[in-house]
PyMOL Python script that loads the backbone (N, CA, C, O; Angstrom):
from pymol import cmd

cmd.read_pdbstr("""\
ATOM      1  N   MET A   1      91.798  49.660 113.654  1.00  0.00           N
ATOM      2  CA  MET A   1      92.544  49.501 112.410  1.00  0.00           C
ATOM      3  C   MET A   1      92.073  50.510 111.366  1.00  0.00           C
ATOM      4  O   MET A   1      92.871  51.034 110.588  1.00  0.00           O
ATOM      5  N   GLY A   2      90.767  50.775 111.360  1.00  0.00           N
ATOM      6  CA  GLY A   2      90.222  51.733 110.402  1.00  0.00           C
ATOM      7  C   GLY A   2      90.715  53.148 110.662  1.00  0.00           C
ATOM      8  O   GLY A   2      90.925  53.924 109.730  1.00  0.00           O
ATOM      9  N   ARG A   3      90.900  53.480 111.946  1.00  0.00           N
ATOM     10  CA  ARG A   3      91.383  54.818 112.281  1.00  0.00           C
ATOM     11  C   ARG A   3      92.822  55.011 111.813  1.00  0.00           C
ATOM     12  O   ARG A   3      93.197  56.106 111.395  1.00  0.00           O
ATOM     13  N   LEU A   4      93.626  53.957 111.879  1.00  0.00           N
ATOM     14  CA  LEU A   4      95.015  54.037 111.434  1.00  0.00           C
ATOM     15  C   LEU A   4      95.084  54.271 109.926  1.00  0.00           C
ATOM     16  O   LEU A   4      95.876  55.088 109.457  1.00  0.00           O
ATOM     17  N   ILE A   5      94.264  53.561 109.178  1.00  0.00           N
ATOM     18  CA  ILE A   5      94.246  53.726 107.720  1.00  0.00           C
ATOM     19  C   ILE A   5      93.776  55.130 107.358  1.00  0.00           C
ATOM     20  O   ILE A   5      94.332  55.753 106.453  1.00  0.00           O
ATOM     21  N   LYS A   6      92.768  55.630 108.047  1.00  0.00           N
ATOM     22  CA  LYS A   6      92.270  56.980 107.796  1.00  0.00           C
ATOM     23  C   LYS A   6      93.349  58.012 108.116  1.00  0.00           C
ATOM     24  O   LYS A   6      93.527  58.974 107.369  1.00  0.00           O
ATOM     25  N   PHE A   7      94.068  57.819 109.220  1.00  0.00           N
ATOM     26  CA  PHE A   7      95.144  58.731 109.594  1.00  0.00           C
ATOM     27  C   PHE A   7      96.253  58.730 108.540  1.00  0.00           C
ATOM     28  O   PHE A   7      96.744  59.791 108.156  1.00  0.00           O
ATOM     29  N   LEU A   8      96.647  57.549 108.073  1.00  0.00           N
ATOM     30  CA  LEU A   8      97.694  57.463 107.053  1.00  0.00           C
ATOM     31  C   LEU A   8      97.239  58.087 105.740  1.00  0.00           C
ATOM     32  O   LEU A   8      98.031  58.726 105.048  1.00  0.00           O
ATOM     33  N   PHE A   9      95.977  57.907 105.396  1.00  0.00           N
ATOM     34  CA  PHE A   9      95.440  58.494 104.170  1.00  0.00           C
ATOM     35  C   PHE A   9      95.483  60.021 104.250  1.00  0.00           C
ATOM     36  O   PHE A   9      95.882  60.682 103.291  1.00  0.00           O
ATOM     37  N   ILE A  10      95.077  60.575 105.377  1.00  0.00           N
ATOM     38  CA  ILE A  10      95.109  62.029 105.554  1.00  0.00           C
ATOM     39  C   ILE A  10      96.547  62.529 105.540  1.00  0.00           C
ATOM     40  O   ILE A  10      96.826  63.597 104.995  1.00  0.00           O
ATOM     41  N   LEU A  11      97.453  61.776 106.129  1.00  0.00           N
ATOM     42  CA  LEU A  11      98.864  62.157 106.140  1.00  0.00           C
ATOM     43  C   LEU A  11      99.441  62.178 104.724  1.00  0.00           C
ATOM     44  O   LEU A  11     100.211  63.076 104.382  1.00  0.00           O
ATOM     45  N   VAL A  12      99.079  61.210 103.913  1.00  0.00           N
ATOM     46  CA  VAL A  12      99.553  61.170 102.524  1.00  0.00           C
ATOM     47  C   VAL A  12      98.993  62.349 101.739  1.00  0.00           C
ATOM     48  O   VAL A  12      99.717  62.978 100.967  1.00  0.00           O
ATOM     49  N   ILE A  13      97.717  62.655 101.928  1.00  0.00           N
ATOM     50  CA  ILE A  13      97.102  63.785 101.227  1.00  0.00           C
ATOM     51  C   ILE A  13      97.780  65.099 101.626  1.00  0.00           C
ATOM     52  O   ILE A  13      98.071  65.931 100.766  1.00  0.00           O
ATOM     53  N   LEU A  14      98.031  65.286 102.914  1.00  0.00           N
ATOM     54  CA  LEU A  14      98.714  66.501 103.364  1.00  0.00           C
ATOM     55  C   LEU A  14     100.136  66.581 102.810  1.00  0.00           C
ATOM     56  O   LEU A  14     100.612  67.665 102.474  1.00  0.00           O
ATOM     57  N   GLY A  15     100.807  65.451 102.715  1.00  0.00           N
ATOM     58  CA  GLY A  15     102.149  65.432 102.140  1.00  0.00           C
ATOM     59  C   GLY A  15     102.146  65.817 100.671  1.00  0.00           C
ATOM     60  O   GLY A  15     103.035  66.535 100.214  1.00  0.00           O
ATOM     61  N   LEU A  16     101.152  65.344  99.931  1.00  0.00           N
ATOM     62  CA  LEU A  16     101.052  65.701  98.513  1.00  0.00           C
ATOM     63  C   LEU A  16     100.741  67.186  98.339  1.00  0.00           C
ATOM     64  O   LEU A  16     101.275  67.833  97.438  1.00  0.00           O
ATOM     65  N   ILE A  17      99.882  67.723  99.198  1.00  0.00           N
ATOM     66  CA  ILE A  17      99.580  69.155  99.137  1.00  0.00           C
ATOM     67  C   ILE A  17     100.834  69.971  99.457  1.00  0.00           C
ATOM     68  O   ILE A  17     101.103  70.980  98.805  1.00  0.00           O
ATOM     69  N   ALA A  18     101.592  69.537 100.449  1.00  0.00           N
ATOM     70  CA  ALA A  18     102.827  70.243 100.805  1.00  0.00           C
ATOM     71  C   ALA A  18     103.846  70.169  99.671  1.00  0.00           C
ATOM     72  O   ALA A  18     104.540  71.149  99.399  1.00  0.00           O
ATOM     73  N   LEU A  19     103.940  69.035  99.019  1.00  0.00           N
ATOM     74  CA  LEU A  19     104.872  68.888  97.897  1.00  0.00           C
ATOM     75  C   LEU A  19     104.477  69.786  96.734  1.00  0.00           C
ATOM     76  O   LEU A  19     105.335  70.419  96.120  1.00  0.00           O
ATOM     77  N   ALA A  20     103.182  69.847  96.427  1.00  0.00           N
ATOM     78  CA  ALA A  20     102.715  70.722  95.351  1.00  0.00           C
ATOM     79  C   ALA A  20     102.956  72.188  95.706  1.00  0.00           C
ATOM     80  O   ALA A  20     103.349  72.974  94.844  1.00  0.00           O
ATOM     81  N   GLY A  21     102.728  72.561  96.955  1.00  0.00           N
ATOM     82  CA  GLY A  21     102.983  73.936  97.373  1.00  0.00           C
ATOM     83  C   GLY A  21     104.449  74.298  97.278  1.00  0.00           C
ATOM     84  O   GLY A  21     104.785  75.409  96.869  1.00  0.00           O
ATOM     85  N   TYR A  22     105.319  73.392  97.646  1.00  0.00           N
ATOM     86  CA  TYR A  22     106.759  73.648  97.535  1.00  0.00           C
ATOM     87  C   TYR A  22     107.181  73.762  96.073  1.00  0.00           C
ATOM     88  O   TYR A  22     108.034  74.582  95.732  1.00  0.00           O
ATOM     89  N   ALA A  23     106.585  72.941  95.211  1.00  0.00           N
ATOM     90  CA  ALA A  23     106.940  72.980  93.796  1.00  0.00           C
ATOM     91  C   ALA A  23     106.538  74.312  93.167  1.00  0.00           C
ATOM     92  O   ALA A  23     107.257  74.833  92.313  1.00  0.00           O
ATOM     93  N   TYR A  24     105.403  74.866  93.577  1.00  0.00           N
ATOM     94  CA  TYR A  24     104.950  76.124  92.995  1.00  0.00           C
ATOM     95  C   TYR A  24     105.558  77.345  93.674  1.00  0.00           C
ATOM     96  O   TYR A  24     105.803  78.353  93.011  1.00  0.00           O
ATOM     97  N   LEU A  25     105.802  77.281  94.958  1.00  0.00           N
ATOM     98  CA  LEU A  25     106.226  78.467  95.694  1.00  0.00           C
ATOM     99  C   LEU A  25     107.691  78.444  96.098  1.00  0.00           C
ATOM    100  O   LEU A  25     108.237  79.481  96.476  1.00  0.00           O
ATOM    101  N   GLY A  26     108.338  77.295  96.030  1.00  0.00           N
ATOM    102  CA  GLY A  26     109.727  77.196  96.448  1.00  0.00           C
ATOM    103  C   GLY A  26     110.657  77.912  95.487  1.00  0.00           C
ATOM    104  O   GLY A  26     110.406  77.951  94.282  1.00  0.00           O
ATOM    105  N   ASP A  27     111.721  78.472  96.014  1.00  0.00           N
ATOM    106  CA  ASP A  27     112.695  79.177  95.187  1.00  0.00           C
ATOM    107  C   ASP A  27     113.716  78.169  94.680  1.00  0.00           C
ATOM    108  O   ASP A  27     114.695  77.865  95.362  1.00  0.00           O
ATOM    109  N   ILE A  28     113.482  77.660  93.495  1.00  0.00           N
ATOM    110  CA  ILE A  28     114.387  76.653  92.943  1.00  0.00           C
ATOM    111  C   ILE A  28     115.091  77.169  91.692  1.00  0.00           C
ATOM    112  O   ILE A  28     115.599  76.381  90.893  1.00  0.00           O
ATOM    113  N   SER A  29     115.123  78.504  91.518  1.00  0.00           N
ATOM    114  CA  SER A  29     115.779  79.064  90.351  1.00  0.00           C
ATOM    115  C   SER A  29     117.295  79.009  90.537  1.00  0.00           C
ATOM    116  O   SER A  29     117.808  79.145  91.647  1.00  0.00           O
ATOM    117  N   THR A  30     117.979  78.810  89.451  1.00  0.00           N
ATOM    118  CA  THR A  30     119.433  78.730  89.509  1.00  0.00           C
ATOM    119  C   THR A  30     120.026  80.136  89.491  1.00  0.00           C
ATOM    120  O   THR A  30     119.477  81.022  88.835  1.00  0.00           O
ATOM    121  N   PRO A  31     121.117  80.357  90.183  1.00  0.00           N
ATOM    122  CA  PRO A  31     121.752  81.676  90.135  1.00  0.00           C
ATOM    123  C   PRO A  31     122.390  81.907  88.766  1.00  0.00           C
ATOM    124  O   PRO A  31     122.988  81.003  88.183  1.00  0.00           O
ATOM    125  N   THR A  32     122.251  83.122  88.271  1.00  0.00           N
ATOM    126  CA  THR A  32     122.802  83.433  86.954  1.00  0.00           C
ATOM    127  C   THR A  32     124.083  84.236  87.111  1.00  0.00           C
ATOM    128  O   THR A  32     124.229  85.016  88.051  1.00  0.00           O
ATOM    129  N   SER A  33     125.000  84.039  86.190  1.00  0.00           N
ATOM    130  CA  SER A  33     126.237  84.810  86.162  1.00  0.00           C
ATOM    131  C   SER A  33     126.704  84.908  84.718  1.00  0.00           C
ATOM    132  O   SER A  33     126.443  84.020  83.907  1.00  0.00           O
ATOM    133  N   ASP A  34     127.396  85.995  84.408  1.00  0.00           N
ATOM    134  CA  ASP A  34     127.903  86.205  83.057  1.00  0.00           C
ATOM    135  C   ASP A  34     129.185  85.403  82.859  1.00  0.00           C
ATOM    136  O   ASP A  34     130.058  85.361  83.726  1.00  0.00           O
ATOM    137  N   ILE A  35     129.272  84.770  81.693  1.00  0.00           N
ATOM    138  CA  ILE A  35     130.478  84.022  81.329  1.00  0.00           C
ATOM    139  C   ILE A  35     131.036  84.667  80.066  1.00  0.00           C
ATOM    140  O   ILE A  35     130.385  84.680  79.022  1.00  0.00           O
ATOM    141  N   ILE A  36     132.233  85.193  80.174  1.00  0.00           N
ATOM    142  CA  ILE A  36     132.878  85.834  79.029  1.00  0.00           C
ATOM    143  C   ILE A  36     134.044  84.958  78.602  1.00  0.00           C
ATOM    144  O   ILE A  36     134.984  84.730  79.363  1.00  0.00           O
ATOM    145  N   GLN A  37     133.962  84.472  77.366  1.00  0.00           N
ATOM    146  CA  GLN A  37     134.994  83.576  76.852  1.00  0.00           C
ATOM    147  C   GLN A  37     135.330  84.019  75.431  1.00  0.00           C
ATOM    148  O   GLN A  37     134.432  84.123  74.596  1.00  0.00           O
ATOM    149  N   PRO A  38     136.595  84.281  75.142  1.00  0.00           N
ATOM    150  CA  PRO A  38     136.953  84.715  73.790  1.00  0.00           C
ATOM    151  C   PRO A  38     136.791  83.583  72.773  1.00  0.00           C
ATOM    152  O   PRO A  38     137.033  82.411  73.059  1.00  0.00           O
ATOM    153  N   VAL A  39     136.373  83.984  71.585  1.00  0.00           N
ATOM    154  CA  VAL A  39     136.193  83.018  70.505  1.00  0.00           C
ATOM    155  C   VAL A  39     137.315  83.231  69.501  1.00  0.00           C
ATOM    156  O   VAL A  39     137.491  84.333  68.980  1.00  0.00           O
ATOM    157  N   ILE A  40     138.074  82.171  69.232  1.00  0.00           N
ATOM    158  CA  ILE A  40     139.181  82.236  68.279  1.00  0.00           C
ATOM    159  C   ILE A  40     138.771  81.431  67.046  1.00  0.00           C
ATOM    160  O   ILE A  40     138.644  80.209  67.126  1.00  0.00           O
ATOM    161  N   PRO A  41     138.562  82.097  65.908  1.00  0.00           N
ATOM    162  CA  PRO A  41     138.139  81.362  64.704  1.00  0.00           C
ATOM    163  C   PRO A  41     139.294  80.540  64.120  1.00  0.00           C
ATOM    164  O   PRO A  41     140.462  80.914  64.234  1.00  0.00           O
ATOM    165  N   ASN A  42     138.946  79.438  63.507  1.00  0.00           N
ATOM    166  CA  ASN A  42     139.947  78.603  62.837  1.00  0.00           C
ATOM    167  C   ASN A  42     140.282  79.220  61.486  1.00  0.00           C
ATOM    168  O   ASN A  42     139.392  79.450  60.667  1.00  0.00           O
ATOM    169  N   GLU A  43     141.548  79.485  61.254  1.00  0.00           N
ATOM    170  CA  GLU A  43     141.980  80.056  59.980  1.00  0.00           C
ATOM    171  C   GLU A  43     142.607  78.944  59.153  1.00  0.00           C
ATOM    172  O   GLU A  43     143.786  78.623  59.304  1.00  0.00           O
ATOM    173  N   THR A  44     141.800  78.367  58.280  1.00  0.00           N
ATOM    174  CA  THR A  44     142.313  77.270  57.447  1.00  0.00           C
ATOM    175  C   THR A  44     142.336  77.644  56.007  1.00  0.00           C
ATOM    176  O   THR A  44     142.738  76.839  55.167  1.00  0.00           O
TER     177      THR A  44
END
""", "prot")
cmd.dss("prot")
cmd.show_as("cartoon", "prot")
cmd.util.cbc("prot")
cmd.orient("prot")
């Protein structure tokens, strides 16, 4: 039973390290594009 708990603990630690590595190194930037929209002023 102790070996199972130790295995699960190591698995959780490795998962957290992998998540942190993905957060820092993963390409999660959004693609950029130009938006051109005419502005019509209100003439009151």
